[in-house]
C-alpha positions, -999 to +999 in steps of 0.1 A: -414-454-369-382-443-353-378-427-319-372-394-336-404-397-357-424-408-327-411-379-306-417-353-333-452-366-340-462-364-303-446-329-299-466-317-329-498-326-310-489-309-277-500-273-269-471-249-262-479-247-225-475-285-220-440-299-212-432-334-225-412-357-202-398-385-222-400-415-199-368-434-207-367-460-179-351-493-189-340-478-222-303-477-233-284-444-236-283-449-274-322-446-275-321-415-252-295-399-274-317-404-305-344-384-287-318-359-275-305-353-310-341-347-321-343-319-295-357-336-264-341-322-232-364-335-204-362-372-195-380-391-167-367-421-148-382-442-120-350-457-105-324-433-090-294-455-098-304-459-134-310-422-137-276-414-121-258-437-145-274-420-174-268-385-160-231-393-157-229-404-193-251-380-211-249-342-219-253-319-190-281-297-205-306-324-198-333-320-172-337-352-152-371-359-136-375-385-110-410-399-117-411-430-096-417-437-059-387-423-039-372-440-008-357-415+016-324-433+018-319-429-020-324-391-022-287-384-016-278-401-049-297-376-071-296-344-050-267-331-070-284-329-103-322-338-103-343-311-118-378-321-106-391-348-083-426-358-092-436-383-065-433-365-032-458-382-010-448-375+026-434-347+048-406-370+058-395-374+022-397-336+017-375-330+047-349-355+034-349-338-001-344-305+017-315-319+038-297-333+008-303-302-013-286-281+014-255-302+011-252-292-026-264-256-020-294-262-043-331-256-042-348-287-056-382-284-073-409-309-061-444-320-071-467-333-044-482-366-055-520-368-049-538-401-046-566-399-072-568-435-084-590-464-073-560-487-069-542-495-037-509-499-055-507-462-062-490-438-039-500-403-029-514-378-004-550-373+005-563-337+007-558-335+045-522-346+042-517-321+014-530-293+035-507-302+064-476-303+041-485-270+025-489-254+060-454-267+069-438-254+037-456-220+038-449-213+074-427-182+078-406-202+103-402-232+080-367-246+077-376-262+043-357-235+024-340-258-001-371-273-016-398-255-037-433-269-043-440-261-079-471-282-085-490-315-082-488-349-098-513-377-100-517-411-117-552-422-129-565-457-124-552-482-150-585-488-169-601-484-203-630-465-186-624-430-200-652-415-178-634-428-147-600-414-158-616-381-167-632-379-133-599-386-116-580-360-137-608-334-130-605-341-093-568-334-094-573-302-114-599-290-089-574-296-060-547-277-080-570-248-086-581-247-050-545-245-038-538-215-059-571-198-050-565-203-013-530-190-016-542-158-032-572-152-009-553-159+023-521-142+011-504-173+025-474-171+002-458-144-019-470-136-054-437-149-067-443-183-050-479-185-063-466-181-099-444-211-094-472-234-083-480-240-120-472-276-129-499-302-131-483-334-141-508-359-152-512-381-183-491-409-199-489-426-232-525-440-230-543-410-216-522-378-222-547-363-247-575-366-221-552-353-194-544-321-214-581-316-220-585-317-182-558-291-176-524-310-175-493-289-181-469-318-181-472-353-196-451-383-190-448-404-222-426-434-227-437-463-248-452-441-275-418-426-280-393-454-272-416-485-279-426-512-255-402-520-226-386-553-219-381-557-181-355-580-167-368-607-145 
Protein backbone atom coordinates (compact mmCIF):
# COMPACT_ATOMS: atom_id res chain seq x y z
CA UNK A 1 0.00 0.00 0.00
CA UNK A 2 1.02 3.62 -0.44
CA UNK A 3 2.00 5.96 2.37
CA UNK A 4 -1.38 7.66 2.02
CA UNK A 5 -3.25 4.36 2.24
CA UNK A 6 -1.20 3.23 5.26
CA UNK A 7 -1.80 6.54 7.00
CA UNK A 8 -5.54 6.61 6.40
CA UNK A 9 -5.92 2.99 7.50
CA UNK A 10 -4.14 3.67 10.80
CA UNK A 11 -6.07 6.90 11.40
CA UNK A 12 -9.33 5.02 10.91
CA UNK A 13 -8.35 2.74 13.80
CA UNK A 14 -7.49 5.50 16.27
CA UNK A 15 -9.99 6.95 18.75
CA UNK A 16 -10.61 10.68 18.40
CA UNK A 17 -8.70 11.48 21.61
CA UNK A 18 -5.47 9.84 20.38
CA UNK A 19 -2.93 11.96 18.47
CA UNK A 20 -0.91 10.27 15.75
CA UNK A 21 2.76 11.27 15.49
CA UNK A 22 4.07 10.12 12.11
CA UNK A 23 7.64 9.07 12.83
CA UNK A 24 9.47 10.22 9.73
CA UNK A 25 13.12 9.78 10.74
CA UNK A 26 15.45 8.82 7.86
CA UNK A 27 12.64 9.34 5.35
CA UNK A 28 12.95 11.85 2.48
CA UNK A 29 10.84 14.99 2.28
CA UNK A 30 8.92 13.50 -0.66
CA UNK A 31 7.59 10.74 1.64
CA UNK A 32 6.65 13.24 4.33
CA UNK A 33 4.86 15.38 1.75
CA UNK A 34 2.79 12.38 0.68
CA UNK A 35 1.64 12.02 4.28
CA UNK A 36 1.18 15.80 4.55
CA UNK A 37 -1.00 15.88 1.45
CA UNK A 38 -3.10 13.10 3.00
CA UNK A 39 -3.78 15.37 5.97
CA UNK A 40 -0.99 14.52 8.45
CA UNK A 41 0.35 17.54 10.34
CA UNK A 42 2.31 16.01 13.25
CA UNK A 43 5.71 14.50 12.47
CA UNK A 44 8.31 13.01 14.82
CA UNK A 45 12.05 12.97 14.33
CA UNK A 46 14.87 11.65 16.52
CA UNK A 47 17.77 13.76 15.18
CA UNK A 48 17.62 17.52 15.58
CA UNK A 49 19.66 18.35 12.48
CA UNK A 50 17.48 16.18 10.24
CA UNK A 51 14.33 17.66 11.77
CA UNK A 52 15.62 21.21 11.25
CA UNK A 53 16.46 20.54 7.61
CA UNK A 54 12.93 19.24 7.03
CA UNK A 55 11.36 22.13 8.96
CA UNK A 56 13.17 24.62 6.72
CA UNK A 57 11.95 22.89 3.56
CA UNK A 58 8.39 21.91 4.44
CA UNK A 59 5.12 23.82 5.11
CA UNK A 60 5.04 25.82 8.32
CA UNK A 61 1.72 24.47 9.64
CA UNK A 62 3.47 21.23 10.63
CA UNK A 63 3.96 20.39 14.31
CA UNK A 64 7.45 18.96 14.78
CA UNK A 65 7.96 16.56 17.69
CA UNK A 66 11.43 15.65 18.91
CA UNK A 67 11.06 12.02 19.97
CA UNK A 68 14.70 10.96 20.39
CA UNK A 69 17.21 11.40 23.17
CA UNK A 70 18.20 15.08 23.38
CA UNK A 71 21.69 16.38 24.10
CA UNK A 72 21.66 19.74 25.86
CA UNK A 73 24.07 21.33 23.38
CA UNK A 74 21.66 20.62 20.50
CA UNK A 75 18.54 22.21 22.01
CA UNK A 76 19.33 25.64 20.53
CA UNK A 77 18.94 24.31 16.99
CA UNK A 78 15.25 23.42 17.44
CA UNK A 79 14.11 25.97 20.03
CA UNK A 80 12.71 28.30 17.38
CA UNK A 81 10.12 25.88 16.06
CA UNK A 82 9.76 22.57 17.92
CA UNK A 83 6.19 21.90 19.10
CA UNK A 84 6.78 19.14 21.63
CA UNK A 85 9.86 17.47 23.11
CA UNK A 86 9.06 13.90 24.16
CA UNK A 87 12.23 12.71 25.82
CA UNK A 88 13.01 15.09 28.69
CA UNK A 89 14.91 12.94 31.16
CA UNK A 90 16.76 15.38 33.42
CA UNK A 91 16.38 18.73 35.16
CA UNK A 92 19.52 19.92 33.38
CA UNK A 93 17.89 19.32 30.00
CA UNK A 94 14.70 21.04 31.11
CA UNK A 95 16.71 24.08 32.22
CA UNK A 96 18.45 24.26 28.84
CA UNK A 97 15.15 24.03 26.97
CA UNK A 98 13.84 26.86 29.15
CA UNK A 99 16.93 28.95 28.44
CA UNK A 100 16.71 28.51 24.69
CA UNK A 101 12.94 29.05 24.65
CA UNK A 102 13.46 32.41 26.37
CA UNK A 103 15.72 33.53 23.52
CA UNK A 104 12.85 33.02 21.09
CA UNK A 105 10.16 34.35 23.46
CA UNK A 106 8.45 30.97 23.41
CA UNK A 107 7.00 28.47 25.85
CA UNK A 108 8.01 24.96 24.75
CA UNK A 109 5.84 22.00 25.66
CA UNK A 110 7.66 19.00 27.12
CA UNK A 111 6.96 15.43 28.13
CA UNK A 112 8.93 13.84 30.95
CA UNK A 113 10.30 10.47 29.88
CA UNK A 114 9.77 7.74 32.45
CA UNK A 115 11.92 4.62 32.56
CA UNK A 116 9.51 1.69 32.39
CA UNK A 117 11.40 -0.91 30.32
CA UNK A 118 13.65 -3.75 31.39
CA UNK A 119 16.40 -2.60 29.04
CA UNK A 120 19.46 -0.61 30.06
CA UNK A 121 19.58 1.04 26.62
CA UNK A 122 16.41 3.02 27.34
CA UNK A 123 16.50 6.49 28.90
CA UNK A 124 14.14 7.94 31.48
CA UNK A 125 13.41 9.12 35.01
CA UNK A 126 12.49 6.98 37.97
CA UNK A 127 9.60 8.08 40.18
CA UNK A 128 11.82 9.86 42.70
CA UNK A 129 13.51 11.88 39.96
CA UNK A 130 10.10 12.66 38.48
CA UNK A 131 8.84 13.97 41.81
CA UNK A 132 11.90 16.19 42.21
CA UNK A 133 11.49 17.73 38.77
CA UNK A 134 7.78 18.35 39.30
CA UNK A 135 8.56 20.11 42.60
CA UNK A 136 11.05 22.36 40.79
CA UNK A 137 8.62 23.20 38.00
CA UNK A 138 5.61 23.75 40.25
CA UNK A 139 7.46 25.89 42.78
CA UNK A 140 6.02 29.41 42.87
CA UNK A 141 9.57 30.77 42.70
CA UNK A 142 10.56 28.60 39.75
CA UNK A 143 12.37 30.36 36.92
CA UNK A 144 11.30 27.64 34.48
CA UNK A 145 8.67 29.91 32.95
CA UNK A 146 9.39 29.11 29.32
CA UNK A 147 8.65 25.40 29.48
CA UNK A 148 5.39 23.62 30.14
CA UNK A 149 5.12 20.02 31.31
CA UNK A 150 2.15 18.63 29.40
CA UNK A 151 2.50 14.92 30.09
CA UNK A 152 4.63 11.80 30.20
CA UNK A 153 6.33 9.53 27.68
CA UNK A 154 7.60 6.00 27.96
CA UNK A 155 9.00 3.20 25.82
CA UNK A 156 8.21 -0.42 26.59
CA UNK A 157 10.73 -3.22 26.42
CA UNK A 158 11.39 -4.51 22.88
CA UNK A 159 9.84 -7.93 23.28
CA UNK A 160 7.07 -10.15 21.92
CA UNK A 161 5.83 -10.72 25.48
CA UNK A 162 2.53 -8.83 25.42
CA UNK A 163 1.98 -9.34 29.15
CA UNK A 164 5.24 -7.60 29.95
CA UNK A 165 4.50 -4.71 27.58
CA UNK A 166 1.04 -4.31 29.12
CA UNK A 167 2.52 -4.32 32.61
CA UNK A 168 4.93 -1.53 31.64
CA UNK A 169 2.23 0.55 29.94
CA UNK A 170 -0.07 0.10 32.95
CA UNK A 171 2.75 1.23 35.23
CA UNK A 172 3.21 4.43 33.23
CA UNK A 173 -0.54 5.09 33.21
CA UNK A 174 -0.63 4.68 37.01
CA UNK A 175 2.20 7.21 37.40
CA UNK A 176 0.36 9.59 35.07
CA UNK A 177 -2.87 9.26 37.06
CA UNK A 178 -1.02 9.73 40.35
CA UNK A 179 0.52 13.01 39.16
CA UNK A 180 -2.87 14.45 38.31
CA UNK A 181 -4.47 13.16 41.51
CA UNK A 182 -1.68 14.62 43.65
CA UNK A 183 -1.86 17.95 41.85
CA UNK A 184 -5.58 18.22 42.52
CA UNK A 185 -5.49 17.05 46.13
CA UNK A 186 -2.55 19.26 47.11
CA UNK A 187 -3.67 22.17 44.97
CA UNK A 188 -0.03 22.21 43.86
CA UNK A 189 -0.73 23.81 40.52
CA UNK A 190 -3.58 25.80 39.06
CA UNK A 191 -6.58 24.13 37.48
CA UNK A 192 -5.46 25.45 34.12
CA UNK A 193 -2.11 23.73 34.48
CA UNK A 194 -3.72 20.47 35.58
CA UNK A 195 -5.79 20.40 32.43
CA UNK A 196 -2.63 20.62 30.36
CA UNK A 197 -1.00 17.55 31.95
CA UNK A 198 -3.01 15.44 29.57
CA UNK A 199 -0.62 13.74 27.15
CA UNK A 200 0.46 10.15 27.69
CA UNK A 201 2.79 9.27 24.82
CA UNK A 202 3.27 5.53 24.59
CA UNK A 203 2.92 3.02 21.80
CA UNK A 204 4.69 2.52 18.46
CA UNK A 205 4.00 0.52 15.29
CA UNK A 206 4.20 -2.85 17.01
CA UNK A 207 2.26 -2.09 20.18
CA UNK A 208 0.15 1.04 19.70
CA UNK A 209 -3.19 -0.79 19.92
CA UNK A 210 -2.24 -2.24 23.30
CA UNK A 211 -0.92 1.19 24.39
CA UNK A 212 -4.28 2.80 23.57
CA UNK A 213 -6.09 0.10 25.57
CA UNK A 214 -3.80 1.03 28.49
CA UNK A 215 -4.62 4.74 28.26
CA UNK A 216 -2.24 6.26 25.70
CA UNK A 217 -3.34 9.57 24.18
CA UNK A 218 -0.45 9.85 21.70
CA UNK A 219 1.14 7.14 19.57
CA UNK A 220 4.38 7.30 17.60
CA UNK A 221 4.08 5.29 14.38
CA UNK A 222 6.70 5.15 11.66
CA UNK A 223 7.31 1.92 9.75
CA UNK A 224 3.59 1.09 9.51
CA UNK A 225 3.14 4.37 7.62
CA UNK A 226 6.39 4.88 5.72
CA UNK A 227 7.66 1.29 5.44
CA UNK A 228 10.88 -0.15 6.82
CA UNK A 229 13.81 2.19 7.23
CA UNK A 230 17.21 1.83 5.63
CA UNK A 231 19.91 3.24 7.90
CA UNK A 232 23.17 4.52 6.53
CA UNK A 233 26.19 2.71 7.95
